[in-house]
C-alpha positions in Angstrom: -0.5 33.5 37.1 1.0 30.6 35.3 0.1 30.3 31.7 -1.1 26.5 30.8 0.7 24.8 28.0 -1.5 25.0 24.9 -1.5 21.2 24.0 -3.5 22.0 20.9 -0.6 24.0 19.3 2.2 21.8 20.6 0.7 18.3 19.4 2.0 18.0 15.6 -0.8 17.1 13.2 -1.4 13.3 12.1 1.0 12.3 9.4 0.1 9.4 7.1 3.0 8.1 5.6 2.2 5.9 2.4 5.5 3.7 1.8 7.0 0.9 0.0 6.3 -2.5 2.0 10.2 -3.2 1.9 11.0 -0.3 3.9 8.2 -0.7 6.2 10.2 -2.3 9.4 12.6 0.5 9.1 10.2 3.3 9.3 8.7 2.1 12.4 11.9 1.8 13.9 12.6 5.4 13.4 9.0 6.0 14.4 9.3 4.2 17.8 13.2 5.7 18.2 12.1 9.1 17.8 8.2 9.1 19.7 6.5 9.8 16.3 3.4 8.6 17.5 1.3 10.8 15.3 3.0 9.1 12.2 0.6 6.5 10.9 2.1 3.9 8.1 0.3 2.8 5.4 2.2 0.4 2.6 2.2 -0.4 -0.7 3.2 -3.9 -2.0 6.7 -4.7 -1.7 6.8 -6.4 -5.1 6.3 -3.2 -6.8 10.1 -3.1 -6.4 9.8 -5.1 -9.5 6.9 -3.6 -11.1 7.2 0.6 -10.9 5.1 1.4 -13.4 2.3 0.4 -10.9 3.7 2.6 -8.2 2.3 5.9 -9.5 -1.2 4.8 -9.7 -1.2 3.0 -6.5 0.2 5.9 -4.7 -2.2 8.2 -6.0 -5.2 5.9 -4.9 -3.4 5.6 -1.4 -3.3 9.7 -1.1 -7.0 10.1 -1.9 -7.8 7.3 0.4 -5.6 9.3 3.1 -7.4 12.4 2.5 -10.9 10.9 2.4 -9.8 9.6 6.0 -8.8 12.9 7.2 -5.1 13.4 6.8 -4.1 16.0 5.5 -0.4 15.6 6.1 0.9 12.9 3.8 4.6 11.7 2.7 5.4 9.4 0.5 8.1 6.8 1.5 9.4 6.3 -1.5 12.5 7.7 -3.7 11.9 7.8 -7.6 12.0 4.2 -7.3 12.6 3.6 -11.1 9.4 5.5 -12.1 11.1 8.0 -14.1 9.4 10.9 -12.9 5.8 9.5 -12.9 5.9 9.5 -9.2 6.6 12.9 -8.9 4.3 14.1 -11.4 1.3 12.0 -9.2 2.9 13.7 -5.9 2.8 17.3 -7.5 -0.7 17.3 -8.1 -1.5 16.5 -4.5 1.2 18.3 -2.6 3.0 15.4 -1.5 6.9 15.4 -0.8 8.8 12.4 -0.7 12.4 10.7 0.5 14.8 12.5 -2.3 17.0 10.4 -4.1 16.8 7.5 -7.1 15.8 4.4 -4.9 16.4 3.2 -1.3 19.7 1.8 -2.1 21.0 5.8 -2.3 19.1 7.1 0.6 20.2 4.2 3.1 23.9 5.0 2.1 23.2 8.9 2.2 23.1 10.6 -1.2 26.2 12.4 -0.7 27.9 9.0 0.0 26.1 7.5 -2.9 27.1 10.2 -5.2 31.0 9.9 -4.1 31.1 6.1 -4.7 29.4 6.7 -8.4 30.9 4.7 -11.1 32.3 2.0 -8.6 29.2 0.9 -8.0 27.7 0.2 -11.5 28.1 -3.4 -11.3 27.1 -3.8 -7.7 23.9 -6.2 -6.8 22.5 -4.4 -3.7 21.0 -6.2 -1.0 19.6 -4.7 2.2 17.7 -5.8 5.5 14.6 -6.5 3.9 16.1 -8.3 1.1 18.4 -10.7 3.4 15.0 -11.8 5.0 13.1 -12.1 1.8 15.6 -13.5 -0.5 14.2 -16.8 -1.2 11.1 -15.2 -1.7 12.1 -12.0 -3.9 15.0 -13.8 -6.0 15.4 -17.4 -5.5 11.8 -18.8 -6.3 10.5 -16.0 -8.9 13.5 -16.4 -11.1 13.6 -20.2 -10.7 17.2 -20.3 -9.6 16.1 -22.9 -6.5 15.3 -25.0 -9.4 17.4 -24.0 -12.2 20.5 -22.7 -10.4 22.4 -22.6 -13.9 20.2 -19.7 -15.1 22.3 -17.5 -12.1 25.0 -16.3 -14.8 22.2 -15.2 -16.9 20.5 -13.1 -14.5 23.8 -12.0 -12.5 26.7 -12.5 -14.7 27.2 -8.6 -15.4 27.3 -8.0 -11.6 30.6 -8.1 -10.1 30.2 -7.6 -6.4 27.4 -7.8 -3.9 27.0 -5.2 -1.4 25.0 -5.4 1.6 23.8 -2.4 2.7 22.9 -3.3 6.3 20.1 -1.6 8.4 21.0 -3.5 11.6 23.6 -5.4 13.2 22.1 -9.0 12.8 24.4 -12.1 12.4 21.6 -14.2 10.9 21.2 -11.4 8.1 25.1 -11.1 7.3 25.1 -15.0 7.0 22.4 -14.7 4.3 24.2 -11.9 2.6 27.3 -13.6 2.6 26.0 -17.0 1.1 24.0 -15.2 -1.4 27.2 -13.6 -2.7 28.7 -17.0 -2.7 25.8 -18.6 -4.3 25.7 -15.7 -7.5 29.5 -15.9 -7.5 30.0 -12.4 -6.6 32.5 -10.5 -4.5 31.3 -9.6 -1.0 30.9 -6.2 0.8 29.1 -5.0 4.0 28.3 -1.4 4.5 26.7 -0.5 7.6 24.1 2.3 7.0 21.8 2.4 9.5 18.6 4.0 7.9 20.7 6.8 6.4 18.7 9.9 5.0 15.5 7.8 5.8 15.4 9.2 9.3 16.0 12.7 8.4 13.5 12.8 6.0 10.8 11.2 8.2 11.8 13.6 11.0 11.4 16.4 8.7 8.0 15.3 7.3 6.5 14.8 11.0 7.8 18.2 12.0 6.0 20.2 9.4 2.7 21.7 9.8 0.0 20.3 7.6 
């Protein structure tokens, strides 16, 4: 007699990923590419990129909501992201892990590569696929640069180059990044990173038991 597979044992537990809205598209891409059907995504507002002090409390509320919905397995789709360790304190209280690193610009490149670049990127303004898509909404309009371009040196005068960390190969996004560098008066560099360490982080979280 041939043993039948134990489907209950082979099916991974549901995973709630609570993530920054800036990386939602990328998380869904990793989910689709790797068949992570048990991964459920909930995003916090992308604008928290500018207000990191709001992330810890919002994350705690989202974790509690996930537990109330029956998710025993929760993962944070964030790096530290400017919270100065306050996000880690919240995650530690609830036994939740996150993507390693200081911010998405680091984990997209891979932490080893980011560390190797070191001081050479100290005056770099980073853009990602998301920030290319939302350049007007995230930078031009909030900073008033669409109305007052003379303010550009005040905001970007301490940067020397714009580095586009490209998750995909999209000529339309490349065009935005090049135009942004020209507008801001910065040297331009493109780095094709893909999803970097994000893929491994999500695969690791998705494979661990609750």
